[in-house]
N, CA, C, O and the ligand as a Tripos MOL2 file, in Angstrom:
@<TRIPOS>MOLECULE
protein
  229   227    58     0     0
PROTEIN
NO_CHARGES

@<TRIPOS>ATOM
      1 N         -16.1410  -59.4150   47.1100 N.3       1 MET1
      2 CA        -17.1680  -58.9670   48.0520 C.3       1 MET1
      3 C         -17.0140  -59.7170   49.3720 C.2       1 MET1
      4 O         -16.8730  -60.9400   49.4060 O.2       1 MET1
      5 N         -17.0470  -58.9570   50.4350 N.am      2 ALA2
      6 CA        -16.8670  -59.5650   51.7560 C.3       2 ALA2
      7 C         -17.8960  -58.9970   52.7120 C.2       2 ALA2
      8 O         -18.5360  -57.9800   52.4430 O.2       2 ALA2
      9 N         -18.0360  -59.6760   53.8250 N.am      3 LEU3
     10 CA        -18.9470  -59.1960   54.8530 C.3       3 LEU3
     11 C         -18.1530  -58.4850   55.9370 C.2       3 LEU3
     12 O         -17.1450  -58.9980   56.4240 O.2       3 LEU3
     13 N         -18.6120  -57.3140   56.3030 N.am      4 ILE4
     14 CA        -17.9740  -56.5770   57.3820 C.3       4 ILE4
     15 C         -18.9790  -56.4160   58.5110 C.2       4 ILE4
     16 O         -20.1800  -56.6100   58.3260 O.2       4 ILE4
     17 N         -18.4710  -56.0620   59.6750 N.am      5 LYS5
     18 CA        -19.3540  -55.8870   60.8240 C.3       5 LYS5
     19 C         -19.8040  -54.4430   60.9330 C.2       5 LYS5
     20 O         -19.0010  -53.5150   60.8360 O.2       5 LYS5
     21 N         -21.0890  -54.2700   61.1350 N.am      6 CYS6
     22 CA        -21.6250  -52.9340   61.3500 C.3       6 CYS6
     23 C         -21.1050  -52.4150   62.6850 C.2       6 CYS6
     24 O         -21.2100  -53.0900   63.7090 O.2       6 CYS6
     25 N         -20.5440  -51.2080   62.6640 N.am      7 HIS7
     26 CA        -19.9910  -50.6570   63.9060 C.3       7 HIS7
     27 C         -21.0770  -50.1790   64.8450 C.2       7 HIS7
     28 O         -20.8130  -49.8600   66.0050 O.2       7 HIS7
     29 N         -22.2880  -50.1290   64.3450 N.am      8 ASP8
     30 CA        -23.3900  -49.6400   65.1750 C.3       8 ASP8
     31 C         -24.1320  -50.7850   65.8630 C.2       8 ASP8
     32 O         -24.2580  -50.8050   67.0870 O.2       8 ASP8
     33 N         -24.6240  -51.7410   65.0610 N.am      9 CYS9
     34 CA        -25.4310  -52.8140   65.6280 C.3       9 CYS9
     35 C         -24.6940  -54.1440   65.6580 C.2       9 CYS9
     36 O         -25.1830  -55.1040   66.2540 O.2       9 CYS9
     37 N         -23.5250  -54.2190   65.0240 N.am     10 GLY10
     38 CA        -22.7500  -55.4480   65.0490 C.3      10 GLY10
     39 C         -23.2140  -56.4760   64.0380 C.2      10 GLY10
     40 O         -22.6810  -57.5850   63.9930 O.2      10 GLY10
     41 N         -24.1960  -56.1260   63.2270 N.am     11 GLY11
     42 CA        -24.7000  -57.0510   62.2090 C.3      11 GLY11
     43 C         -23.7600  -57.1330   61.0230 C.2      11 GLY11
     44 O         -22.8800  -56.2880   60.8620 O.2      11 GLY11
     45 N         -23.9440  -58.1490   60.1910 N.am     12 GLU12
     46 CA        -23.0880  -58.3270   59.0290 C.3      12 GLU12
     47 C         -23.6190  -57.5000   57.8690 C.2      12 GLU12
     48 O         -24.8010  -57.5530   57.5310 O.2      12 GLU12
     49 N         -22.7050  -56.7290   57.2640 N.am     13 VAL13
     50 CA        -23.0550  -55.8660   56.1510 C.3      13 VAL13
     51 C         -22.1230  -56.1700   54.9990 C.2      13 VAL13
     52 O         -20.9270  -56.3800   55.2030 O.2      13 VAL13
     53 N         -22.6550  -56.1950   53.7980 N.am     14 SER14
     54 CA        -21.8080  -56.3820   52.6230 C.3      14 SER14
     55 C         -20.8500  -55.2070   52.5040 C.2      14 SER14
     56 O         -21.2260  -54.0610   52.7490 O.2      14 SER14
     57 N         -19.5980  -55.5010   52.1230 N.am     15 SER15
     58 CA        -18.6020  -54.4370   52.0010 C.3      15 SER15
     59 C         -18.9400  -53.4950   50.8530 C.2      15 SER15
     60 O         -18.4050  -52.3890   50.7730 O.2      15 SER15
     61 N         -19.8270  -53.9330   49.9650 N.am     16 THR16
     62 CA        -20.2090  -53.0720   48.8520 C.3      16 THR16
     63 C         -21.4390  -52.2320   49.1930 C.2      16 THR16
     64 O         -21.7880  -51.3080   48.4580 O.2      16 THR16
     65 N         -22.1000  -52.5590   50.3220 N.am     17 ALA17
     66 CA        -23.2880  -51.8100   50.7160 C.3      17 ALA17
     67 C         -22.8850  -50.4460   51.2730 C.2      17 ALA17
     68 O         -21.8480  -50.3080   51.9230 O.2      17 ALA17
     69 N         -23.7100  -49.4560   51.0110 N.am     18 GLU18
     70 CA        -23.4010  -48.1150   51.5080 C.3      18 GLU18
     71 C         -23.8280  -47.9530   52.9510 C.2      18 GLU18
     72 O         -23.2710  -47.1410   53.6890 O.2      18 GLU18
     73 N         -24.8270  -48.7360   53.3490 N.am     19 LYS19
     74 CA        -25.2510  -48.6610   54.7450 C.3      19 LYS19
     75 C         -25.7880  -50.0030   55.2180 C.2      19 LYS19
     76 O         -26.1320  -50.8810   54.4260 O.2      19 LYS19
     77 N         -25.8470  -50.1270   56.5470 N.am     20 CYS20
     78 CA        -26.2960  -51.3620   57.1730 C.3      20 CYS20
     79 C         -27.7770  -51.5870   56.8670 C.2      20 CYS20
     80 O         -28.5920  -50.6820   57.0490 O.2      20 CYS20
     81 N         -28.1330  -52.8050   56.3990 N.am     21 PRO21
     82 CA        -29.5510  -53.0910   56.1200 C.3      21 PRO21
     83 C         -30.3830  -53.2210   57.3920 C.2      21 PRO21
     84 O         -31.6090  -53.1240   57.3470 O.2      21 PRO21
     85 N         -29.7150  -53.4410   58.5290 N.am     22 LYS22
     86 CA        -30.4470  -53.6100   59.7900 C.3      22 LYS22
     87 C         -30.7890  -52.2700   60.4350 C.2      22 LYS22
     88 O         -31.9470  -51.9870   60.7410 O.2      22 LYS22
     89 N         -29.7370  -51.4360   60.6380 N.am     23 CYS23
     90 CA        -29.9530  -50.1970   61.3870 C.3      23 CYS23
     91 C         -29.7890  -48.9490   60.5260 C.2      23 CYS23
     92 O         -30.1100  -47.8430   60.9610 O.2      23 CYS23
     93 N         -29.2870  -49.1280   59.2990 N.am     24 GLY24
     94 CA        -29.1700  -47.9860   58.3980 C.3      24 GLY24
     95 C         -27.9390  -47.1340   58.6220 C.2      24 GLY24
     96 O         -27.8070  -46.0700   58.0180 O.2      24 GLY24
     97 N         -27.0170  -47.5920   59.4990 N.am     25 ALA25
     98 CA        -25.8020  -46.8320   59.7450 C.3      25 ALA25
     99 C         -24.8930  -46.8990   58.5180 C.2      25 ALA25
    100 O         -24.7570  -47.9640   57.9170 O.2      25 ALA25
    101 N         -24.2770  -45.7990   58.1400 N.am     26 PRO26
    102 CA        -23.3660  -45.8060   56.9970 C.3      26 PRO26
    103 C         -22.1540  -46.6880   57.2600 C.2      26 PRO26
    104 O         -21.7510  -46.8440   58.4130 O.2      26 PRO26
    105 N         -21.5720  -47.2590   56.2360 N.am     27 THR27
    106 CA        -20.4420  -48.1710   56.3960 C.3      27 THR27
    107 C         -19.2130  -47.6370   55.6640 C.2      27 THR27
    108 O         -18.9060  -48.0630   54.5510 O.2      27 THR27
    109 N         -18.5150  -46.6980   56.3050 N.am     28 PRO28
    110 CA        -17.2670  -46.2020   55.7170 C.3      28 PRO28
    111 C         -16.1060  -47.1280   56.0260 C.2      28 PRO28
    112 O         -14.9510  -46.7750   55.7860 O.2      28 PRO28
    113 N         -16.3990  -48.3140   56.5580 N.am     29 LEU29
    114 CA        -15.3570  -49.2210   57.0200 C.3      29 LEU29
    115 C         -14.4910  -49.7290   55.8800 C.2      29 LEU29
    116 O         -13.3060  -50.0010   56.0770 O.2      29 LEU29
    117 N         -15.0690  -49.8600   54.6850 N.am     30 THR30
    118 CA        -14.2850  -50.3760   53.5590 C.3      30 THR30
    119 C         -13.1580  -49.4090   53.2380 C.2      30 THR30
    120 O         -12.0260  -49.8300   53.0010 O.2      30 THR30
    121 N         -13.4590  -48.1120   53.2270 N.am     31 VAL31
    122 CA        -12.4340  -47.1040   52.9680 C.3      31 VAL31
    123 C         -11.4530  -47.0600   54.1230 C.2      31 VAL31
    124 O         -10.2390  -47.0720   53.9210 O.2      31 VAL31
    125 N         -11.9860  -47.0100   55.3330 N.am     32 ASN32
    126 CA        -11.1380  -46.9280   56.5200 C.3      32 ASN32
    127 C         -10.2070  -48.1300   56.6170 C.2      32 ASN32
    128 O          -9.0440  -47.9770   56.9890 O.2      32 ASN32
    129 N         -10.6980  -49.3230   56.2870 N.am     33 ALA33
    130 CA         -9.8820  -50.5280   56.4190 C.3      33 ALA33
    131 C          -8.6500  -50.4330   55.5350 C.2      33 ALA33
    132 O          -7.5530  -50.7860   55.9690 O.2      33 ALA33
    133 N          -8.8100  -49.9590   54.2950 N.am     34 SER34
    134 CA         -7.6550  -49.8760   53.4050 C.3      34 SER34
    135 C          -6.7120  -48.7630   53.8560 C.2      34 SER34
    136 O          -5.4940  -48.9000   53.7480 O.2      34 SER34
    137 N          -7.2690  -47.6630   54.3600 N.am     35 VAL35
    138 CA         -6.4360  -46.5610   54.8500 C.3      35 VAL35
    139 C          -5.6440  -47.0140   56.0690 C.2      35 VAL35
    140 O          -4.4430  -46.7620   56.1700 O.2      35 VAL35
    141 N          -6.3260  -47.6860   56.9940 N.am     36 ILE36
    142 CA         -5.6560  -48.1810   58.1980 C.3      36 ILE36
    143 C          -4.5870  -49.2010   57.8190 C.2      36 ILE36
    144 O          -3.4980  -49.1990   58.3920 O.2      36 ILE36
    145 N          -4.8900  -50.0700   56.8610 N.am     37 ALA37
    146 CA         -3.9090  -51.0740   56.4290 C.3      37 ALA37
    147 C          -2.6630  -50.3900   55.8810 C.2      37 ALA37
    148 O          -1.5440  -50.8330   56.1410 O.2      37 ALA37
    149 N          -2.8530  -49.3120   55.1240 N.am     38 MET38
    150 CA         -1.7180  -48.5740   54.5680 C.3      38 MET38
    151 C          -0.9000  -47.9220   55.6740 C.2      38 MET38
    152 O           0.3300  -47.9630   55.6500 O.2      38 MET38
    153 N          -1.5900  -47.3150   56.6510 N.am     39 ILE39
    154 CA         -0.9030  -46.6520   57.7620 C.3      39 ILE39
    155 C          -0.1250  -47.6740   58.5860 C.2      39 ILE39
    156 O           1.0160  -47.4220   58.9720 O.2      39 ILE39
    157 N          -0.7310  -48.8140   58.8540 N.am     40 VAL40
    158 CA         -0.0570  -49.8690   59.6180 C.3      40 VAL40
    159 C           1.1680  -50.3570   58.8560 C.2      40 VAL40
    160 O           2.2260  -50.5600   59.4500 O.2      40 VAL40
    161 N           1.0360  -50.5460   57.5610 N.am     41 ALA41
    162 CA          2.1590  -51.0120   56.7520 C.3      41 ALA41
    163 C           3.2810  -49.9830   56.7710 C.2      41 ALA41
    164 O           4.4530  -50.3380   56.8980 O.2      41 ALA41
    165 N           2.9220  -48.7010   56.6460 N.am     42 ALA42
    166 CA          3.9310  -47.6370   56.6650 C.3      42 ALA42
    167 C           4.6060  -47.5670   58.0260 C.2      42 ALA42
    168 O           5.8230  -47.4060   58.1120 O.2      42 ALA42
    169 N           3.8160  -47.6860   59.0900 N.am     43 ALA43
    170 CA          4.3740  -47.6460   60.4460 C.3      43 ALA43
    171 C           5.3040  -48.8330   60.6760 C.2      43 ALA43
    172 O           6.3520  -48.6880   61.3040 O.2      43 ALA43
    173 N           4.9300  -49.9940   60.1750 N.am     44 ALA44
    174 CA          5.7640  -51.1930   60.3250 C.3      44 ALA44
    175 C           7.0870  -50.9990   59.5950 C.2      44 ALA44
    176 O           8.1440  -51.3370   60.1270 O.2      44 ALA44
    177 N           7.0350  -50.4580   58.3840 N.am     45 LEU45
    178 CA          8.2610  -50.2070   57.6170 C.3      45 LEU45
    179 C           9.1480  -49.2160   58.3500 C.2      45 LEU45
    180 O          10.3620  -49.4050   58.4330 O.2      45 LEU45
    181 N           8.5410  -48.1520   58.8850 N.am     46 LEU46
    182 CA          9.3000  -47.1460   59.6320 C.3      46 LEU46
    183 C           9.9340  -47.7640   60.8660 C.2      46 LEU46
    184 O          11.0930  -47.4900   61.1760 O.2      46 LEU46
    185 N           9.1740  -48.6030   61.5760 N.am     47 ALA47
    186 CA          9.6870  -49.2550   62.7790 C.3      47 ALA47
    187 C          10.8760  -50.1390   62.4350 C.2      47 ALA47
    188 O          11.8880  -50.1280   63.1350 O.2      47 ALA47
    189 N          10.7510  -50.9000   61.3590 N.am     48 ILE48
    190 CA         11.8530  -51.7710   60.9260 C.3      48 ILE48
    191 C          13.0640  -50.9160   60.5680 C.2      48 ILE48
    192 O          14.1920  -51.2570   60.9230 O.2      48 ILE48
    193 N          12.8360  -49.8120   59.8710 N.am     49 PHE49
    194 CA         13.9240  -48.9300   59.4760 C.3      49 PHE49
    195 C          14.6390  -48.3660   60.7000 C.2      49 PHE49
    196 O          15.8680  -48.3270   60.7480 O.2      49 PHE49
    197 N          13.8550  -47.9270   61.6900 N.am     50 PHE50
    198 CA         14.4600  -47.3120   62.8790 C.3      50 PHE50
    199 C          15.2240  -48.3490   63.6990 C.2      50 PHE50
    200 O          16.2890  -48.0410   64.2340 O.2      50 PHE50
    201 N          14.7090  -49.5550   63.8050 N.am     51 VAL51
    202 CA         15.4250  -50.6060   64.5360 C.3      51 VAL51
    203 C          16.7330  -50.9000   63.8200 C.2      51 VAL51
    204 O          17.7800  -51.0100   64.4570 O.2      51 VAL51
    205 N          16.6800  -51.0270   62.4950 N.am     52 TYR52
    206 CA         17.8800  -51.2920   61.7000 C.3      52 TYR52
    207 C          18.8910  -50.1710   61.8870 C.2      52 TYR52
    208 O          20.0860  -50.4120   62.0620 O.2      52 TYR52
    209 N          18.3870  -48.9350   61.8460 N.am     53 TRP53
    210 CA         19.2330  -47.7470   61.9670 C.3      53 TRP53
    211 C          19.8810  -47.6890   63.3490 C.2      53 TRP53
    212 O          21.0530  -47.3370   63.4870 O.2      53 TRP53
    213 N          19.0720  -48.0500   64.3990 N.am     54 ALA54
    214 CA         19.5760  -48.0050   65.7740 C.3      54 ALA54
    215 C          20.6310  -49.0800   66.0040 C.2      54 ALA54
    216 O          21.5900  -48.8550   66.7430 O.2      54 ALA54
    217 N          20.4730  -50.2170   65.3970 N.am     55 VAL55
    218 CA         21.3930  -51.3380   65.6120 C.3      55 VAL55
    219 C          22.6620  -51.1560   64.7860 C.2      55 VAL55
    220 O          23.7670  -51.3610   65.2900 O.2      55 VAL55
    221 N          22.5080  -50.7710   63.5150 N.am     56 TYR56
    222 CA         23.6610  -50.7310   62.6090 C.3      56 TYR56
    223 C          24.1850  -49.3150   62.3600 C.2      56 TYR56
    224 O          25.1480  -49.1250   61.6170 O.2      56 TYR56
    225 N          23.5400  -48.3200   62.9910 N.am     57 GLY57
    226 CA         23.9930  -46.9570   62.8240 C.3      57 GLY57
    227 C          23.7220  -46.4190   61.4470 C.2      57 GLY57
    228 O          24.0540  -45.2690   61.1570 O.2      57 GLY57
    229 ZN        -26.1730  -51.8820   61.7270 Zn       58 ZN58
@<TRIPOS>BOND
     1     1     2 1
     2     2     3 1
     3     3     4 2
     4     3     5 am
     5     5     6 1
     6     6     7 1
     7     7     8 2
     8     7     9 am
     9     9    10 1
    10    10    11 1
    11    11    12 2
    12    11    13 am
    13    13    14 1
    14    14    15 1
    15    15    16 2
    16    15    17 am
    17    17    18 1
    18    18    19 1
    19    19    20 2
    20    19    21 am
    21    21    22 1
    22    22    23 1
    23    23    24 2
    24    23    25 am
    25    25    26 1
    26    26    27 1
    27    27    28 2
    28    27    29 am
    29    29    30 1
    30    30    31 1
    31    31    32 2
    32    31    33 am
    33    33    34 1
    34    34    35 1
    35    35    36 2
    36    35    37 am
    37    37    38 1
    38    38    39 1
    39    39    40 2
    40    39    41 am
    41    41    42 1
    42    42    43 1
    43    43    44 2
    44    43    45 am
    45    45    46 1
    46    46    47 1
    47    47    48 2
    48    47    49 am
    49    49    50 1
    50    50    51 1
    51    51    52 2
    52    51    53 am
    53    53    54 1
    54    54    55 1
    55    55    56 2
    56    55    57 am
    57    57    58 1
    58    58    59 1
    59    59    60 2
    60    59    61 am
    61    61    62 1
    62    62    63 1
    63    63    64 2
    64    63    65 am
    65    65    66 1
    66    66    67 1
    67    67    68 2
    68    67    69 am
    69    69    70 1
    70    70    71 1
    71    71    72 2
    72    71    73 am
    73    73    74 1
    74    74    75 1
    75    75    76 2
    76    75    77 am
    77    77    78 1
    78    78    79 1
    79    79    80 2
    80    79    81 am
    81    81    82 1
    82    82    83 1
    83    83    84 2
    84    83    85 am
    85    85    86 1
    86    86    87 1
    87    87    88 2
    88    87    89 am
    89    89    90 1
    90    90    91 1
    91    91    92 2
    92    91    93 am
    93    93    94 1
    94    94    95 1
    95    95    96 2
    96    95    97 am
    97    97    98 1
    98    98    99 1
    99    99   100 2
   100    99   101 am
   101   101   102 1
   102   102   103 1
   103   103   104 2
   104   103   105 am
   105   105   106 1
   106   106   107 1
   107   107   108 2
   108   107   109 am
   109   109   110 1
   110   110   111 1
   111   111   112 2
   112   111   113 am
   113   113   114 1
   114   114   115 1
   115   115   116 2
   116   115   117 am
   117   117   118 1
   118   118   119 1
   119   119   120 2
   120   119   121 am
   121   121   122 1
   122   122   123 1
   123   123   124 2
   124   123   125 am
   125   125   126 1
   126   126   127 1
   127   127   128 2
   128   127   129 am
   129   129   130 1
   130   130   131 1
   131   131   132 2
   132   131   133 am
   133   133   134 1
   134   134   135 1
   135   135   136 2
   136   135   137 am
   137   137   138 1
   138   138   139 1
   139   139   140 2
   140   139   141 am
   141   141   142 1
   142   142   143 1
   143   143   144 2
   144   143   145 am
   145   145   146 1
   146   146   147 1
   147   147   148 2
   148   147   149 am
   149   149   150 1
   150   150   151 1
   151   151   152 2
   152   151   153 am
   153   153   154 1
   154   154   155 1
   155   155   156 2
   156   155   157 am
   157   157   158 1
   158   158   159 1
   159   159   160 2
   160   159   161 am
   161   161   162 1
   162   162   163 1
   163   163   164 2
   164   163   165 am
   165   165   166 1
   166   166   167 1
   167   167   168 2
   168   167   169 am
   169   169   170 1
   170   170   171 1
   171   171   172 2
   172   171   173 am
   173   173   174 1
   174   174   175 1
   175   175   176 2
   176   175   177 am
   177   177   178 1
   178   178   179 1
   179   179   180 2
   180   179   181 am
   181   181   182 1
   182   182   183 1
   183   183   184 2
   184   183   185 am
   185   185   186 1
   186   186   187 1
   187   187   188 2
   188   187   189 am
   189   189   190 1
   190   190   191 1
   191   191   192 2
   192   191   193 am
   193   193   194 1
   194   194   195 1
   195   195   196 2
   196   195   197 am
   197   197   198 1
   198   198   199 1
   199   199   200 2
   200   199   201 am
   201   201   202 1
   202   202   203 1
   203   203   204 2
   204   203   205 am
   205   205   206 1
   206   206   207 1
   207   207   208 2
   208   207   209 am
   209   209   210 1
   210   210   211 1
   211   211   212 2
   212   211   213 am
   213   213   214 1
   214   214   215 1
   215   215   216 2
   216   215   217 am
   217   217   218 1
   218   218   219 1
   219   219   220 2
   220   219   221 am
   221   221   222 1
   222   222   223 1
   223   223   224 2
   224   223   225 am
   225   225   226 1
   226   226   227 1
   227   227   228 2
@<TRIPOS>SUBSTRUCTURE
     1 MET1         2 RESIDUE 1 A MET
     2 ALA2         6 RESIDUE 1 A ALA
     3 LEU3        10 RESIDUE 1 A LEU
     4 ILE4        14 RESIDUE 1 A ILE
     5 LYS5        18 RESIDUE 1 A LYS
     6 CYS6        22 RESIDUE 1 A CYS
     7 HIS7        26 RESIDUE 1 A HIS
     8 ASP8        30 RESIDUE 1 A ASP
     9 CYS9        34 RESIDUE 1 A CYS
    10 GLY10       38 RESIDUE 1 A GLY
    11 GLY11       42 RESIDUE 1 A GLY
    12 GLU12       46 RESIDUE 1 A GLU
    13 VAL13       50 RESIDUE 1 A VAL
    14 SER14       54 RESIDUE 1 A SER
    15 SER15       58 RESIDUE 1 A SER
    16 THR16       62 RESIDUE 1 A THR
    17 ALA17       66 RESIDUE 1 A ALA
    18 GLU18       70 RESIDUE 1 A GLU
    19 LYS19       74 RESIDUE 1 A LYS
    20 CYS20       78 RESIDUE 1 A CYS
    21 PRO21       82 RESIDUE 1 A PRO
    22 LYS22       86 RESIDUE 1 A LYS
    23 CYS23       90 RESIDUE 1 A CYS
    24 GLY24       94 RESIDUE 1 A GLY
    25 ALA25       98 RESIDUE 1 A ALA
    26 PRO26      102 RESIDUE 1 A PRO
    27 THR27      106 RESIDUE 1 A THR
    28 PRO28      110 RESIDUE 1 A PRO
    29 LEU29      114 RESIDUE 1 A LEU
    30 THR30      118 RESIDUE 1 A THR
    31 VAL31      122 RESIDUE 1 A VAL
    32 ASN32      126 RESIDUE 1 A ASN
    33 ALA33      130 RESIDUE 1 A ALA
    34 SER34      134 RESIDUE 1 A SER
    35 VAL35      138 RESIDUE 1 A VAL
    36 ILE36      142 RESIDUE 1 A ILE
    37 ALA37      146 RESIDUE 1 A ALA
    38 MET38      150 RESIDUE 1 A MET
    39 ILE39      154 RESIDUE 1 A ILE
    40 VAL40      158 RESIDUE 1 A VAL
    41 ALA41      162 RESIDUE 1 A ALA
    42 ALA42      166 RESIDUE 1 A ALA
    43 ALA43      170 RESIDUE 1 A ALA
    44 ALA44      174 RESIDUE 1 A ALA
    45 LEU45      178 RESIDUE 1 A LEU
    46 LEU46      182 RESIDUE 1 A LEU
    47 ALA47      186 RESIDUE 1 A ALA
    48 ILE48      190 RESIDUE 1 A ILE
    49 PHE49      194 RESIDUE 1 A PHE
    50 PHE50      198 RESIDUE 1 A PHE
    51 VAL51      202 RESIDUE 1 A VAL
    52 TYR52      206 RESIDUE 1 A TYR
    53 TRP53      210 RESIDUE 1 A TRP
    54 ALA54      214 RESIDUE 1 A ALA
    55 VAL55      218 RESIDUE 1 A VAL
    56 TYR56      222 RESIDUE 1 A TYR
    57 GLY57      226 RESIDUE 1 A GLY
    58 ZN58       229 GROUP 0 **** ****
């Protein structure tokens, strides 16, 4: 369990909470964070592959 920042009011929200206790904004950040992490990892792998491919043919 971790604390994430509410994108609406900036308050701290538990990552397991469905919405911010302060302003009631939904917190899809837990899902988004893992999706973004996967996309970044995939993009990094692709970038490394393309650099390798460009240098070594
Ligand atoms: Zn909030």
